[in-house]
C-alpha positions in Angstrom: -20.5 1.4 62.7 -20.7 4.1 65.3 -17.5 5.9 66.2 -15.8 5.0 69.5 -14.7 7.8 71.7 -12.6 6.1 74.4 -9.3 8.1 74.8 -7.3 4.9 75.5 -8.2 3.4 72.1 -6.4 4.1 68.9 -8.6 3.2 65.9 -7.1 0.9 63.3 -10.2 0.8 61.2 -12.0 3.8 59.7 -15.2 4.4 57.8 -15.4 6.7 54.7 -18.7 8.4 54.6 -18.5 9.4 50.9 -20.1 12.8 50.4 -21.5 13.8 53.8 -25.1 15.2 53.7 -25.7 13.6 50.3 -25.7 9.9 51.3 -29.2 9.4 49.8 -27.9 10.7 46.4 -24.9 8.5 46.2 -26.3 6.3 43.5 -26.9 9.3 41.2 -23.6 10.8 42.0 -21.8 7.6 41.1 -22.9 7.9 37.5 -20.6 10.9 36.6 -17.9 9.3 38.7 -18.1 6.0 36.8 -18.3 7.6 33.4 -15.4 9.9 34.2 -13.3 7.0 35.4 -13.9 5.0 32.3 -13.0 7.9 30.1 -9.9 8.6 32.0 -8.8 5.0 32.0 -9.5 4.4 28.3 -8.2 7.8 27.1 -5.0 7.8 29.0 -4.3 4.1 28.3 -4.8 4.8 24.5 -2.4 7.7 24.7 0.3 5.7 26.4 -0.2 2.8 23.9 0.0 5.1 20.9 3.0 7.0 22.1 5.0 3.9 23.1 4.2 1.9 19.9 4.6 4.7 17.3 8.3 5.5 16.8 7.3 8.8 15.1 6.0 10.0 18.5 9.2 9.2 20.4 10.0 12.9 20.7 10.4 14.7 24.0 7.0 16.4 24.0 5.2 13.1 23.5 7.3 11.1 26.0 6.5 13.7 28.7 2.8 13.4 27.7 3.1 9.6 28.1 4.4 10.2 31.6 1.5 12.5 32.3 -1.0 10.0 31.0 0.5 7.3 33.2 0.2 9.6 36.3 -3.4 10.3 35.4 -4.2 6.5 35.4 -2.6 6.1 38.8 -4.3 9.3 40.2 -7.9 8.2 39.1 -7.4 4.5 40.0 -6.2 5.5 43.5 -9.4 7.4 44.3 -12.4 6.5 42.1 -12.8 2.8 42.7 -12.9 3.5 46.4 -15.5 6.2 45.9 -17.7 3.8 43.7 -17.4 1.1 46.4 -18.9 3.6 48.9 -21.6 4.8 46.5 -22.7 1.4 45.3 -22.0 -1.0 48.2 -21.6 1.2 51.3 -18.1 -0.3 51.5 -16.4 2.6 53.3 -14.5 0.5 55.8 -10.7 0.8 55.4 -7.8 -0.1 57.7 -5.4 2.5 59.0 -2.4 1.0 57.0 -4.5 1.0 53.8 -5.7 4.5 54.4 -2.1 5.8 54.9 -1.1 4.0 51.7 -3.9 5.7 49.8 -2.8 9.1 51.3 0.8 8.3 50.1 -0.1 7.4 46.5 -2.7 10.1 46.1 -0.3 12.9 47.4 2.8 11.7 45.6 1.0 11.3 42.3 -0.3 14.8 42.5 3.2 16.1 43.2 4.6 13.9 40.4 2.0 15.3 37.9 2.9 18.8 38.9 6.5 18.1 38.1 5.6 16.7 34.7 3.7 19.8 33.9 6.8 21.8 34.8 9.1 19.9 32.6 6.6 20.1 29.7 6.8 23.9 30.1 10.6 23.5 29.9 10.2 21.4 26.8 8.0 24.1 25.1 10.6 26.7 26.1 13.5 24.8 24.5 11.3 24.0 21.4 10.4 27.7 20.7 13.5 29.5 21.9 16.2 27.0 20.8 14.5 25.0 17.9 17.8 24.0 16.2 19.2 22.5 19.4 15.9 20.9 20.6 16.8 17.3 19.9 20.4 17.6 21.0 19.4 19.1 24.3 16.4 16.9 25.2 18.0 13.6 24.5 16.3 10.3 25.5 19.0 9.9 28.2 18.2 13.3 29.7 14.4 12.7 29.5 14.9 9.4 31.4 16.9 11.2 34.1 14.3 13.9 34.4 11.5 11.3 34.8 13.5 9.6 37.6 14.3 12.9 39.3 10.6 13.9 39.3 9.6 10.4 40.6 12.2 10.6 43.4 11.1 14.2 44.3 7.4 13.2 44.6 7.9 10.0 46.6 10.7 11.3 48.8 8.7 14.5 49.6 5.6 12.6 50.6 7.4 9.6 52.3 7.7 11.4 55.8 3.9 11.8 55.8 3.7 8.0 56.5 5.6 8.5 59.8 3.8 11.7 60.7 0.4 9.8 60.5 1.8 6.5 62.1 2.9 8.5 65.2 -0.7 9.7 65.9 -3.3 8.2 68.2 -6.7 8.1 66.6 -9.1 8.3 69.6 -11.5 11.1 68.5 -13.4 9.3 65.8 -13.1 6.6 63.2 -15.5 8.4 60.8 -13.9 10.2 57.8 -16.2 12.6 56.0 -14.8 12.0 52.5 -14.6 9.5 49.6 -10.9 8.9 50.0 -8.2 9.1 52.7 -6.3 12.4 52.8 -3.5 13.5 55.1 -5.2 16.3 57.0 -8.6 14.7 56.9 -7.1 11.6 58.7 -4.9 13.8 61.0 -7.9 15.8 62.2 -9.5 12.7 63.9 -6.4 12.3 66.0 -6.4 13.4 69.7 -2.6 14.4 69.4 -1.1 17.7 68.4 -1.1 17.8 64.6 0.7 21.1 64.1 3.7 19.2 62.6 1.4 17.6 60.1 -0.1 20.9 59.1 3.2 22.6 58.7 4.7 19.8 56.8 1.7 19.8 54.5 2.3 23.5 53.9 6.0 22.8 53.3 5.2 20.2 50.7 2.7 22.5 48.9 5.2 25.4 48.9 8.3 23.4 47.9 6.6 21.5 45.1 3.5 22.8 43.5 3.9 26.5 44.3 7.5 26.5 43.0 6.3 24.6 40.0 3.6 27.2 39.2 6.2 30.0 39.6 8.7 28.3 37.2 5.9 27.5 34.7 4.9 31.1 34.7 8.5 32.3 34.3 8.9 29.8 31.4 5.9 31.2 29.6 7.0 34.7 30.1 10.3 33.8 28.3 8.2 31.8 25.6 5.9 34.8 24.9 8.9 37.2 24.7 10.5 34.9 22.1 7.2 34.5 20.2 6.5 38.2 19.9 10.0 38.8 18.6 9.3 36.6 15.6 8.9 38.5 12.4 6.4 36.1 10.8 2.8 36.1 12.0 2.5 32.5 10.8 5.5 31.5 12.9 4.0 33.3 15.9 0.7 31.5 15.4 2.3 28.1 15.0 4.5 28.6 18.1 1.5 29.7 20.3 -0.6 26.8 18.9 2.1 24.2 20.1 1.6 25.6 23.7 -2.2 25.7 23.6 -2.7 22.1 24.8 -0.2 22.5 27.6 -1.8 25.7 28.9 -5.2 24.1 28.9 -3.9 21.2 30.9 -2.1 23.5 33.4 -5.3 25.4 34.0 -7.3 22.2 34.5 -4.7 20.8 37.0 -3.9 23.8 39.1 -7.1 26.0 39.1 -9.5 23.4 40.8 -6.7 22.5 43.2 -6.0 26.0 44.4 -9.7 26.8 44.5 -10.3 23.7 46.7 -7.4 24.6 49.0 -8.8 28.1 49.4 -12.3 26.9 50.3 -10.8 24.5 52.9 -8.8 27.3 54.5 -11.3 30.2 54.3 -14.6 28.6 53.5 -15.6 27.5 57.1 -19.3 28.3 56.3 -19.3 26.2 53.1 -21.2 22.9 53.4 -18.9 19.8 53.8 -20.3 18.2 50.7 -19.2 21.2 48.6 -15.6 20.6 49.9 -15.7 17.0 49.0 -17.2 17.6 45.5 -14.6 20.3 44.7 -11.8 18.0 45.8 -13.3 15.2 43.6 -13.4 17.6 40.6 -9.8 18.5 41.2 -8.8 14.8 41.1 -11.0 13.8 38.2 -10.9 16.9 35.8 -7.3 16.5 34.6 -7.3 12.7 34.0 -10.6 12.9 32.1 -9.9 16.0 30.0 -6.1 15.7 29.3 -6.3 12.9 26.7 -9.3 14.7 25.0 -7.4 18.0 24.9 -4.3 16.5 23.4 -6.3 14.3 21.1 -8.2 17.2 19.7 -5.4 19.8 19.5 -2.4 17.7 18.5 -2.6 16.6 14.9 0.0 13.9 15.2 -1.9 12.2 18.0 -5.2 12.8 16.4 -4.0 11.1 13.2 -2.7 8.1 15.1 -5.9 7.6 17.1 -7.9 7.7 13.8 -5.4 5.2 12.2 -5.8 2.8 15.2 -9.6 2.9 15.1 -9.8 2.7 11.3 -7.4 -0.3 11.3 -9.5 -2.1 13.9 -12.7 -1.2 11.9 -11.3 -2.8 8.8 
């Protein structure tokens, strides 16, 4: 399994190390990974099932939440089973094509989830600032078009990455110090100039997630301005409470991600296993905690979950 270093060879098979420096702890590390994946899979699947089967939840807010839960299932499934295979069976071998496929689905799902969080902020803005026109503005037809637009944005933005990676010659090493394949991690073991890959990665980040964060922030500025203009304290409290779950999810999604990016850019002296663990937290935190947050803070969903389990118990 040793890396080959002949410059006339382009590797077509790679080996994921898992968490470098902590190989002897992989079995123990796998426990929180496995528990997190089970919670993410069951929690988000339950959310999707409840929202799709209960007509009372066929409102814009819950339909967007259903899209978010679906993205969380894809995000965790794209990454965690591969990590568990490495931890349990040392099965880190992966072909170049499969590695690039994983890069594509991981990156596009992250961008898609960011887009969903943006439209959920837009949904809260319409609900609070234009409550009487909420249903007439956010029709099911418009929600469907928004979902398609976000899907196309994420996949079309990431699609060029496939060709940017396929053009490279991988002759430096076939060892990837990570649990999953990532764009820059894979590009760095190439012996070609990867400046185009780096700049395109920055372009994707700026044109999607950074813009989304700015628009979300702007939406909440307008929301807070409208809330504090309300004369009733009870109305202000109710309006802010409807935004609480969304704000928690936004923090969970973006904060670990930007912290991980900062450590990769400026934390050259940080141990490699810290980088990998931070990236894993970024990928796992939102899928695990999103259904819990919405289940606890949203009465309609909480009531439906209780109804489902009470019915099964009977």
